[in-house]
Each structure stands twice: as C-alpha cells, then as structure tokens.
MDAnalysis code that builds the backbone (N, CA, C; Angstrom):
import MDAnalysis as mda
import numpy as np

u = mda.Universe.empty(339, n_residues=113, atom_resindex=np.repeat(np.arange(113), 3), trajectory=True)
u.add_TopologyAttr("name", ["N", "CA", "C"] * 113)
u.add_TopologyAttr("resid", np.arange(1, 114))
u.add_TopologyAttr("resname", ["UNK", "UNK", "UNK", "UNK", "UNK", "UNK", "UNK", "UNK", "UNK", "UNK", "UNK", "UNK", "UNK", "UNK", "UNK", "UNK", "UNK", "UNK", "UNK", "UNK", "UNK", "UNK", "UNK", "UNK", "UNK", "UNK", "UNK", "UNK", "UNK", "UNK", "UNK", "UNK", "UNK", "UNK", "UNK", "UNK", "UNK", "UNK", "UNK", "UNK", "UNK", "UNK", "UNK", "UNK", "UNK", "UNK", "UNK", "UNK", "UNK", "UNK", "UNK", "UNK", "UNK", "UNK", "UNK", "UNK", "UNK", "UNK", "UNK", "UNK", "UNK", "UNK", "UNK", "UNK", "UNK", "UNK", "UNK", "UNK", "UNK", "UNK", "UNK", "UNK", "UNK", "UNK", "UNK", "UNK", "UNK", "UNK", "UNK", "UNK", "UNK", "UNK", "UNK", "UNK", "UNK", "UNK", "UNK", "UNK", "UNK", "UNK", "UNK", "UNK", "UNK", "UNK", "UNK", "UNK", "UNK", "UNK", "UNK", "UNK", "UNK", "UNK", "UNK", "UNK", "UNK", "UNK", "UNK", "UNK", "UNK", "UNK", "UNK", "UNK", "UNK"])
u.atoms.positions = np.array([
    [17.837, -7.831, -10.341],
    [16.548, -7.945, -9.681],
    [16.275, -6.739, -8.792],
    [17.346, -6.204, -8.166],
    [17.160, -5.046, -7.306],
    [16.711, -3.822, -8.096],
    [17.200, -3.703, -9.322],
    [16.811, -2.566, -10.158],
    [15.332, -2.637, -10.520],
    [14.853, -3.813, -10.837],
    [13.429, -3.989, -11.160],
    [12.566, -3.677, -9.944],
    [12.990, -4.138, -8.775],
    [12.236, -3.859, -7.547],
    [12.250, -2.363, -7.221],
    [13.384, -1.696, -7.444],
    [13.471, -0.263, -7.170],
    [12.572, 0.534, -8.109],
    [12.556, 0.166, -9.374],
    [11.695, 0.863, -10.338],
    [10.229, 0.609, -10.023],
    [9.885, -0.629, -9.690],
    [8.499, -0.948, -9.351],
    [8.056, -0.218, -8.083],
    [8.930, -0.172, -7.084],
    [8.611, 0.541, -5.848],
    [8.422, 2.029, -6.115],
    [9.308, 2.621, -6.886],
    [9.181, 4.034, -7.223],
    [7.922, 4.329, -8.017],
    [7.572, 3.433, -8.928],
    [6.346, 3.605, -9.706],
    [5.106, 3.514, -8.820],
    [5.113, 2.559, -7.892],
    [3.983, 2.439, -6.962],
    [3.862, 3.679, -6.084],
    [4.990, 4.199, -5.593],
    [4.954, 5.412, -4.783],
    [4.434, 6.597, -5.592],
    [4.871, 6.729, -6.839],
    [4.443, 7.850, -7.668],
    [2.948, 7.798, -7.961],
    [2.452, 6.633, -8.332],
    [1.020, 6.491, -8.613],
    [0.203, 6.704, -7.337],
    [0.711, 6.205, -6.205],
    [-0.005, 6.362, -4.943],
    [-0.101, 7.828, -4.530],
    [0.981, 8.559, -4.667],
    [0.949, 9.983, -4.310],
    [0.016, 10.744, -5.246],
    [0.031, 10.406, -6.525],
    [-0.891, 11.043, -7.472],
    [-2.350, 10.784, -7.084],
    [-2.668, 9.553, -6.703],
    [-4.032, 9.238, -6.325],
    [-4.423, 9.876, -4.996],
    [-3.494, 9.950, -4.054],
    [-3.811, 10.541, -2.751],
    [-4.067, 12.043, -2.882],
    [-3.436, 12.712, -3.826],
    [-3.610, 14.152, -3.985],
    [-4.893, 14.527, -4.730],
    [-5.692, 13.567, -5.120],
    [-6.947, 13.880, -5.798],
    [-8.034, 14.191, -4.772],
    [-9.210, 14.588, -5.261],
    [-10.297, 14.968, -4.367],
    [-11.314, 13.866, -4.164],
    [-11.214, 12.788, -4.886],
    [-12.165, 11.696, -4.772],
    [-11.755, 10.758, -3.634],
    [-12.718, 10.387, -2.817],
    [-12.445, 9.519, -1.676],
    [-11.979, 8.142, -2.149],
    [-12.591, 7.625, -3.192],
    [-12.209, 6.305, -3.708],
    [-10.771, 6.299, -4.207],
    [-10.361, 7.361, -4.883],
    [-8.974, 7.437, -5.353],
    [-7.990, 7.526, -4.189],
    [-8.367, 8.218, -3.134],
    [-7.499, 8.324, -1.960],
    [-7.347, 6.962, -1.292],
    [-8.422, 6.215, -1.206],
    [-8.355, 4.877, -0.608],
    [-7.474, 3.962, -1.441],
    [-7.643, 3.988, -2.765],
    [-6.796, 3.168, -3.636],
    [-5.335, 3.625, -3.574],
    [-5.113, 4.928, -3.428],
    [-3.754, 5.445, -3.308],
    [-3.065, 4.984, -2.040],
    [-3.789, 4.979, -0.923],
    [-3.167, 4.501, 0.316],
    [-2.891, 3.002, 0.248],
    [-3.753, 2.266, -0.425],
    [-3.507, 0.839, -0.591],
    [-2.265, 0.597, -1.452],
    [-2.121, 1.351, -2.539],
    [-0.932, 1.221, -3.375],
    [0.324, 1.668, -2.631],
    [0.179, 2.677, -1.781],
    [1.327, 3.144, -1.013],
    [1.822, 2.067, -0.053],
    [0.910, 1.358, 0.585],
    [1.336, 0.293, 1.488],
    [1.980, -0.863, 0.715],
    [1.501, -1.144, -0.480],
    [2.141, -2.184, -1.278],
    [3.545, -1.752, -1.718],
    [3.711, -0.462, -1.993],
    [5.043, 0.045, -2.288],
    [5.981, -0.088, -1.097],
    [5.461, 0.162, 0.097],
    [6.264, -0.007, 1.311],
    [6.617, -1.472, 1.511],
    [5.696, -2.370, 1.189],
    [5.989, -3.803, 1.304],
    [7.143, -4.194, 0.389],
    [7.101, -3.720, -0.848],
    [8.191, -4.032, -1.773],
    [9.507, -3.408, -1.317],
    [9.423, -2.204, -0.742],
    [10.627, -1.555, -0.246],
    [11.237, -2.343, 0.909],
    [10.409, -2.781, 1.836],
    [10.910, -3.573, 2.960],
    [11.495, -4.904, 2.492],
    [10.833, -5.524, 1.537],
    [11.323, -6.805, 1.033],
    [12.659, -6.649, 0.316],
    [12.798, -5.593, -0.460],
    [14.059, -5.396, -1.162],
    [15.171, -4.942, -0.216],
    [14.831, -4.211, 0.838],
    [15.843, -3.809, 1.807],
    [16.315, -4.991, 2.653],
    [15.469, -5.999, 2.812],
    [15.856, -7.178, 3.583],
    [16.819, -8.064, 2.793],
    [16.898, -7.854, 1.509],
    [17.804, -8.651, 0.682],
    [17.032, -9.662, -0.141],
    [17.305, -9.661, -1.428],
    [16.604, -10.558, -2.335],
    [17.480, -11.764, -2.624],
    [16.998, -12.915, -2.277],
    [17.700, -14.166, -2.583],
    [16.726, -15.038, -3.360],
    [17.126, -15.491, -4.515],
    [16.244, -16.309, -5.324],
    [16.464, -17.779, -5.012],
    [15.380, -18.471, -4.825],
    [15.433, -19.909, -4.634],
    [15.953, -20.371, -3.291],
    [15.924, -19.491, -2.295],
    [16.435, -19.840, -0.972],
    [15.284, -19.800, 0.012],
    [15.135, -20.862, 0.769],
    [14.107, -20.897, 1.797],
    [14.558, -20.085, 3.006],
    [13.625, -19.488, 3.764],
    [14.022, -18.698, 4.931],
    [14.397, -19.578, 6.119],
    [15.300, -20.492, 5.920],
    [15.778, -21.391, 6.962],
    [17.291, -21.463, 6.886],
    [17.916, -21.750, 8.013],
    [19.366, -21.907, 8.006],
    [19.696, -23.312, 7.542],
    [20.401, -23.379, 6.455],
    [20.810, -24.668, 5.913],
    [22.272, -24.919, 6.218],
    [23.021, -25.235, 5.210],
    [24.459, -25.457, 5.369],
    [25.171, -24.113, 5.261],
    [25.590, -23.581, 6.372],
    [26.262, -22.290, 6.374],
    [25.263, -21.147, 6.383],
    [25.773, -19.957, 6.486],
    [24.892, -18.794, 6.547],
    [24.877, -17.991, 5.257],
    [25.591, -18.400, 4.223],
    [25.591, -17.635, 2.976],
    [24.301, -17.804, 2.196],
    [23.546, -18.843, 2.461],
    [22.276, -19.048, 1.762],
    [21.096, -18.825, 2.697],
    [21.286, -17.934, 3.662],
    [20.244, -17.682, 4.658],
    [19.432, -16.450, 4.274],
    [18.130, -16.562, 4.343],
    [17.232, -15.436, 4.147],
    [16.461, -15.217, 5.437],
    [16.430, -13.980, 5.890],
    [15.774, -13.662, 7.151],
    [14.260, -13.765, 6.989],
    [13.571, -14.577, 7.797],
    [12.124, -14.719, 7.646],
    [11.323, -13.607, 8.312],
    [11.956, -12.781, 9.148],
    [11.222, -11.747, 9.877],
    [10.588, -10.700, 8.955],
    [11.300, -10.139, 7.959],
    [10.629, -9.182, 7.065],
    [9.463, -9.795, 6.304],
    [9.591, -11.061, 5.915],
    [8.489, -11.714, 5.205],
    [7.267, -11.857, 6.104],
    [7.492, -12.192, 7.365],
    [6.378, -12.329, 8.305],
    [5.734, -10.978, 8.595],
    [6.549, -9.944, 8.744],
    [6.004, -8.613, 8.996],
    [5.214, -8.093, 7.795],
    [5.704, -8.363, 6.602],
    [4.995, -7.926, 5.401],
    [3.678, -8.675, 5.260],
    [3.684, -9.960, 5.539],
    [2.444, -10.731, 5.472],
    [1.415, -10.206, 6.469],
    [1.861, -9.891, 7.677],
    [0.961, -9.314, 8.671],
    [0.442, -7.962, 8.216],
    [1.311, -7.157, 7.625],
    [0.909, -5.837, 7.148],
    [-0.081, -5.931, 5.988],
    [0.055, -6.938, 5.144],
    [-0.897, -7.122, 4.048],
    [-2.285, -7.432, 4.586],
    [-2.354, -8.266, 5.607],
    [-3.650, -8.613, 6.197],
    [-4.275, -7.392, 6.853],
    [-3.477, -6.613, 7.583],
    [-3.998, -5.401, 8.216],
    [-4.436, -4.399, 7.162],
    [-3.657, -4.253, 6.095],
    [-4.014, -3.342, 5.015],
    [-5.323, -3.756, 4.356],
    [-5.531, -5.043, 4.178],
    [-6.786, -5.511, 3.584],
    [-7.980, -5.147, 4.467],
    [-7.846, -5.333, 5.774],
    [-8.931, -5.001, 6.685],
    [-9.221, -3.509, 6.716],
    [-8.183, -2.690, 6.757],
    [-8.370, -1.235, 6.799],
    [-8.961, -0.736, 5.487],
    [-8.487, -1.272, 4.369],
    [-9.033, -0.867, 3.070],
    [-10.498, -1.260, 2.941],
    [-10.856, -2.450, 3.393],
    [-12.255, -2.873, 3.354],
    [-13.116, -1.957, 4.218],
    [-12.617, -1.588, 5.404],
    [-13.364, -0.680, 6.273],
    [-13.553, 0.684, 5.619],
    [-12.483, 1.229, 5.025],
    [-12.587, 2.538, 4.384],
    [-13.498, 2.505, 3.164],
    [-13.501, 1.397, 2.422],
    [-14.403, 1.289, 1.282],
    [-15.862, 1.270, 1.723],
    [-16.148, 0.555, 2.799],
    [-17.521, 0.538, 3.332],
    [-17.898, 1.915, 3.851],
    [-16.963, 2.592, 4.522],
    [-17.215, 3.934, 5.032],
    [-17.472, 4.919, 3.893],
    [-16.696, 4.817, 2.817],
    [-16.888, 5.696, 1.666],
    [-18.210, 5.397, 0.961],
    [-18.568, 4.128, 0.878],
    [-19.846, 3.760, 0.265],
    [-21.019, 4.325, 1.060],
    [-20.925, 4.218, 2.376],
    [-21.999, 4.746, 3.236],
    [-22.075, 6.270, 3.157],
    [-20.930, 6.929, 3.104],
    [-20.922, 8.390, 2.966],
    [-21.487, 8.808, 1.609],
    [-21.198, 8.033, 0.572],
    [-21.736, 8.330, -0.744],
    [-23.243, 8.126, -0.782],
    [-23.729, 7.095, -0.102],
    [-25.176, 6.880, -0.040],
    [-25.871, 7.993, 0.733],
    [-25.279, 8.401, 1.832],
    [-25.912, 9.401, 2.692],
    [-25.840, 10.804, 2.088],
    [-24.666, 11.212, 1.611],
    [-24.456, 12.577, 1.156],
    [-24.545, 12.738, -0.355],
    [-24.456, 11.640, -1.085],
    [-24.606, 11.697, -2.535],
    [-23.377, 12.141, -3.291],
    [-22.218, 12.166, -2.667],
    [-20.994, 12.580, -3.349],
    [-19.790, 11.899, -2.717],
    [-18.698, 11.864, -3.479],
    [-17.436, 11.391, -2.916],
    [-16.351, 12.448, -3.040],
    [-16.739, 13.684, -3.351],
    [-15.816, 14.801, -3.444],
    [-15.504, 15.313, -2.038],
    [-14.223, 15.423, -1.723],
    [-13.836, 15.826, -0.375],
    [-14.260, 17.237, -0.031],
    [-14.242, 18.146, -1.005],
    [-14.667, 19.520, -0.722],
    [-16.142, 19.574, -0.366],
    [-16.954, 18.785, -1.048],
    [-18.380, 18.771, -0.732],
    [-18.649, 18.034, 0.577],
    [-17.840, 17.030, 0.883],
    [-18.011, 16.321, 2.158],
    [-17.630, 17.200, 3.335],
    [-16.654, 18.089, 3.169],
    [-16.285, 19.029, 4.224],
    [-17.310, 20.120, 4.418],
    [-18.118, 20.361, 3.404],
    [-19.109, 21.427, 3.476],
    [-18.584, 22.728, 2.938],
    [-17.442, 22.699, 2.292],
    [-16.858, 23.918, 1.718],
    [-17.596, 24.320, 0.451],
    [-17.644, 25.626, 0.204],
    [-18.314, 26.127, -0.988],
    [-17.345, 26.082, -2.156],
    [-17.777, 25.533, -3.272],
    [-16.910, 25.378, -4.437],
    [-16.757, 26.683, -5.216],
    [-17.652, 27.660, -5.037],
    [-17.628, 28.881, -5.830],
    [-16.621, 29.897, -5.301],
    [-16.151, 29.762, -4.099],
    [-15.232, 30.750, -3.524],
    [-13.843, 30.606, -4.058],
])
C-alpha cells in the first residue's frame, strides 16, 4: 500500500509542477490544488497506513492510528477548497476585465521582445 501511495504522491507532484510552470492562470490554480492534494497524501502516508483500524486506542497500542494527521489533513482540505474558490473567482474577474488569462499579458509585458 505504501508503494501505491508513493507513486500516486509522486505523480500528483509531477503533474502539479507541470501545471504551475505554465502561463495560464487557470492551470496554475489547478496545479496548486493538485499540489496540496499531493501533500495531503504525503502526510497521510508518513503518519502510517493502517487498514481497518479506527483512530482510537483499543486493546493495546499495536492497532492504534494517530488521529491528529487525519484531522490536520481534513482542515487543510477545507482551507484549500476556500482558497481555490477565491482564486477561481479572482481569475474569472481578471479574465472578464482584461480579456486574457495569460500571465505575460496580465503583467503588461510585451510578447514580441
């Protein structure tokens, strides 16, 4: 299971970096969202993967899963959703006002130079 999580995390990081390095604002927003999901998977896998175990102390500590990383990831997902929604609205408004989502044109840089 750890190998699958590591490959999925690496794939999410790779796709996120590819999207962040583009010039489109929408792709950058989607890339940062994918990057945070990759970080969530990384934190979850670093906390230890236990299948079928509730995050409570039962009989002994060998079947214990720490609930703190799960709570932090859940909080981070909610914050990520709010920030992504804000950035999408901001990008939509910038596209309506300026007519483009290209970062070079939004900066005012000349494309011919």
